[in-house]
N, C-alpha and C positions, 0 to 999 in steps of 0.2 A: 125398419130401424132395429139394430141389433140390441139384444138384452144387455143390461149393464153387467160388467164383469164383477164377480163376487170375490172379495178378498177377506180372509180371516186372519186376524192377528192374535198371537198367543204369547203372553208374558205374565209371570207371577208377581211382577212389581206393579202396583197400582199406579205409581207415578209415571212409569213407562207407558202404560196403556193410555193414561190421561194425556201424556205428551203426544202420543201418536194420534189420538182423537183430535187434538188441537192442530197439529201439523197438517192433518189431512182433511180438516173440516171443509175447506173450499172444494175438495174433490168429490164430495158426497153426491153431487149431481150427476157424475159420470160413473162412479163406482159404488157398488153395494158393499159397505164395510161392516164387519162384525169384530168384536173385541172380547177375548176370553182370558180369564185369569188362571185357569188350570187345564191340564191335558185332557182329563175326562170331559170337562165342559166343552172343550174345543171339538172333541170327537163327536159329542152329541150334536153340536151345532152343524158339523159337517154331514152327519147322517140325516139331519133335518132338512138342510138346504143346499148341501154341497159347496164347492168352491172352485174357482179357477186358479187362485193363488193362495198359499198358506205361508204366512210370515211368522216364524217362531223363534223364541230364544232357544239356545241350545240346551238349556235346562228349563224344565217346566214343573209346576207344582202338581202333586197328586200322582205322578208316575215318572219313570225314567225318561229323560228327553229323547234318547235314541229309540226307546220302545215306542214313544209317541209318534215320532217321524216314521218308524217302520209300519205302524198301524195305518198312518195316513197313506203311505205308499201302497199298502195292500188293499185298503178299502176304498181309497179315492186316488187311483193311480193317475188320473187325468190332471190332477192339481199340480201346479208348479210349487216346489218346496224351497223356500228361501229362509236361511237361518241368519239371525242377528247374533253376533258373537263378540264378547268383550275380550280384552287382552289376557285375562286370567283364565280363559276357558279353553286353552289349547288342547288339553287331553280329551275333553268332552267333544270338541270339534272334530278331532281325529276319529273318534269312535263314530261320529255321525256322518262322516264323509260319504259313505256309500249310499246314504238315503237323502242326500242333499243335492239340489240342483245348483244353488248359488249361495255364497256367503257374503254378508255385508257387515261392516264394522259396527260396533255398538259403543257409544251412541252414533247414530247415522244422520247426516244432514238431510234436510227435507228435499233439497234438489236431487241428491243421490237416490234417496228412497223413491221419490216420485218418478224419476227417470227410469229406475229399475222396474217399478211396477208398470209403467207405460210400455216398456219394452216387452215385459212378460205378457201383457194383454195384447199388444199389437202383434206379437209373434203368433199368438193363437189365431188371430184373424188372418195373418199372412199364410200360415200353413193350412188353415181352414179345414183341418181334419182332426177330430178328437182322437182318432185311432193312433196318431203320432204321439200325442201326450200319453195315451193309455199304454201303448207299447213301451215307451221309454220309462214310464212309471213302474211297470211290472218287471222290468229287467233287474236281475240281481247284480249285474256288473255294468254299471253306467260309468264311463270314464269321466274324470273331472280335471279342470285345469290345474297346473301346479302353482304354488305360491309365487314362484319366480315370474310367472306371467302377470299376475295381478300387481306385483311390485313394479315390474317394467311399465305397465300401463299407467299406474299412479305417478311414477317418476317422470314419464314422458309428458304428462300433462302439466308439469311444472316448468315455467320458462327458464328457471335457473339451473335445471338439470343438464349436466355435461355428458359427453360420450363416455368419459371415464366413470361417471356415476352409474350409467347403464351397464357398462362392462362389469363393474363391481357387483351388481345385483346378480348377474348370471354366474359370476365366479363363485358366489356363495353357495351355489348348488353344483357340486362336482358332476353329477349326472347330466344336468343340462349343459354344462360347459363342454363335456366330452362329446355329447351327441350333436351339439351345434357345430363344433369344430369338425367332427367326422362328416357331417352332412355337407357343410360348406366346402370341404375339400374333396367331395365325391365328384365323379364324372358327371353326375346328373346336374350338379349346380353350375359347373362350367366356368369357374373363375380362372382368370389367366395366370394367377400366381398362387402358391400355397399359402394358406392362412395358418399362422402358428400361435396366435393368441386371440382371446375373446375380444380384446380391445381392437385388434385389426378387424375382426368379424363385424363388430358394431359399426366401425367407420365405413366399411365396404358395403354392408347390407342395408343400413338404415334401420330405424326403430320398428317399422311395421313388419319388415321381413324377419327381423330378429324375434319379435313377438310371435310371428307365425311359426318359425322354426322351433322355438322353445315349446310352444303349445302342442304342435303336431308330434314332435318327437316324444314328448312326455306322455301324451294321450295314447299314442299308438303302442308305446312300450308298456303301458298299464294292462293292455289286453293280452290274453294268453296267446302263445304261439300255437296255432291250430294246424292240423294236417290239411293239405289241400282237399277241399270238398266242392263239388259242383263246379270244378274248374277254377276255383278261387284259392288264394292264400293271402294272409295279411301282408307278407312280404311283396307279393305280386301286385296287390292293390296299391300299396304305398309307393312302389316303384312307378306304377302307372300314373299316380297322382303327381309325382315329382316330374315326370315327363311332360305332362300337360302344364304344370306350373312353370316350368322353364320356358315353354313357348308363350304362355299367357303374359309373363312379365316383359316379353319383348314387344308386345303389341301396343299398349297405350302410349300416349305422347308424353305424359308427365310422370315423374318419379313416384309421386304419391299414388297415382292410379296404377302404376306398374306394381308397386308393393302390395296394394290391395288385391290386384288380380292374382299375383303369386300366392298370397295367403289363401284366397278363396279357392283357387285351384288345388292347393295343397290339402285343404280340408274338405273338399267337395264330396269325397267318398267316405267320410266319417261314419255315416249311417250304414253303409255297406259293411264296414269292418265290424261295427257293433253287432249287426245282424249275424255276420259270420262267426263272431265269437260267442254270442249268446243263443242264437237260433239257427245253428248250422243245418239241421235236418229240414226245417221249413224253407230255408234259403235254397237248399239243394233241390227241393221240390219246385220252387219257383224257377230255378235255372233250367230244370228239365222241362217244365211247362213252356218256357220261352223257346227252347229248341224244338219241341214237338209241334207247337202251334205257330212257330215262326212269328212270334211277337217280341217286342222289346222286353228286357229284363224288368224295367220299371212297371210295365203293364202286367207282367206275370206276378210281380211282387204285390201289386194292388189287388189282384185276385186272391192271393194266398193270405196276405197280412191285412188287407184293407188299407194299406199305406205303403209308400215307396221309401227306399233308402234315402232318396233326396229329401223328402219331407221330414224323415226322422233325424237326419243329420242337421238340417236347418233348424229344427226345433231345439236340439241340444245346443247348437252354437248360439242361438238366440237367448236361451236360458242363461248361458254363461256370460252374456253381456257383450258379445262381439258386435262389431259394427253391422248395422242393418244391411249395408252393401254386401258384406260377406254372407249374411244369412240369405239374402235374396239370390245371390249368385249360386249358393249351394242348392237352393230349392228349385231354381229355374234355369240353370245353365244348359240343360238339354233342350228346353223349349221356352226361350225367354218371352215370346209373344204371349204366353199364358199369364204373365204378370201385367195386369192392366196399367198402362201409363209408363211402363219401363223404358228408360232412355239412357241408362247408365253405360258409359264406355267400358267400365270394369266388367259388367255383366256380358257385354258384347265380346270383350277380349277372352273371357273364360269360355264362353260358348264357342267361339271360333277355334280356340286352342283345343277344346275338347273334340270338336268335329275333325280337326286336321291332325291331331296327335294321338288319336285313340290307338290302342294296341291292335295288332293284326294287319296293319298296313292299309286298311280300307277306310276312307273318310266316312264320317257320319253326316247325315243331311243337315245343311245349314238352314236356319230359320229365316227365310228370305223376308217374311212379313215383318219380323222384328228389325232386321237390318235396314229395311226401307223406312220404317217408322222412326228408328233412332238415327237415321241419316248416316249410317255407317257403311253403306254400299261403296262409297268412294274410297274407303280405307281398306277394302277387302284385298285388292291386289298387293298393296304394301304389306298387309298382314300375312298373306300367303307366302310372300318372299321371305319375310322374317321367320316365319314358321319353318320353311324349308331349310334356311340356314341353321337354325337351332337344332332341327332334327338331324341334319347332316353332321353337326358337331357331336351330337349324342352317338350317332352311328360310328363315327371315327374313334370315339372314346371307349366304345364298348369292347 
């Protein structure tokens, strides 16, 4: 039986801590909860017992809130850092952005809080490698989702939200608008007609694709442009992800699954880009090891880092609160049979798209064990045909 996850809450308002205790009282049988009123007290508690998750106000008593989070990052990098932020704390939140994994509104409903904590804890079990948490925690430059993404997600959850409402959210962020339109009109996306407005993009893409595009373009643009090292570049990795994403969205039967497959494929190499940006020398060593010993890059990464870019990317996406389907697809798209009980058609679509649409013209091996277990063998011929059509279109557009 696994040890209960330890969650430490930090807030200088006694009534907030009391409210949190009351809200989470029924969860004490599965989580080890601690409540601290000051930053120094919280650091002492972390040094004494550690934590899987730290939930803190952006301002803490006894020290600067950003300094507190920075000390948590340095001394306990394995802990997921979640910030509760009120409407009047925008400036402090901006300062804390680089040391924060996820932000929740304050006050926060019990359902949202419990769901977020469940996801953070389940994610650590999913990735099952503390090295992923440690590596992400120690990085100075960890990308974060844009405000437009969270606003889209919240609006999409409301039945009364219209397509015009969603377009208005994207249009409030000129950078997101420009990048979405640029990407939608690129050869990689392959729409039959040119899209000239965000409203058109929303109607044509659907909510999930729009969220995926806003998230991916913003996150990738946050990272520095780095010179090609070890045969990689940010631009090349992003282009390869788009290639696989276009194939992946052709394979599932339903639009919902197609959108999830596209978003998953688009974000599946997030961990590689973060490694390339923050740890280029070590990644170069892993790539050289892969070539010299004729092993896969992920195997070489495991030897060098103790963790793969698949696990790192899945960890970050899970911390941000993306759908578990996307997190699983990121972590296991190269070998889905490693995920016990996996039967998702989205995971299957991303796996097949990755195998058929990898750069270099040679197919990657398909996971036949997974395809049999998920009863997807009968779809393979149809998926190969769809992938071939999509790749042919890409070749003609190049």
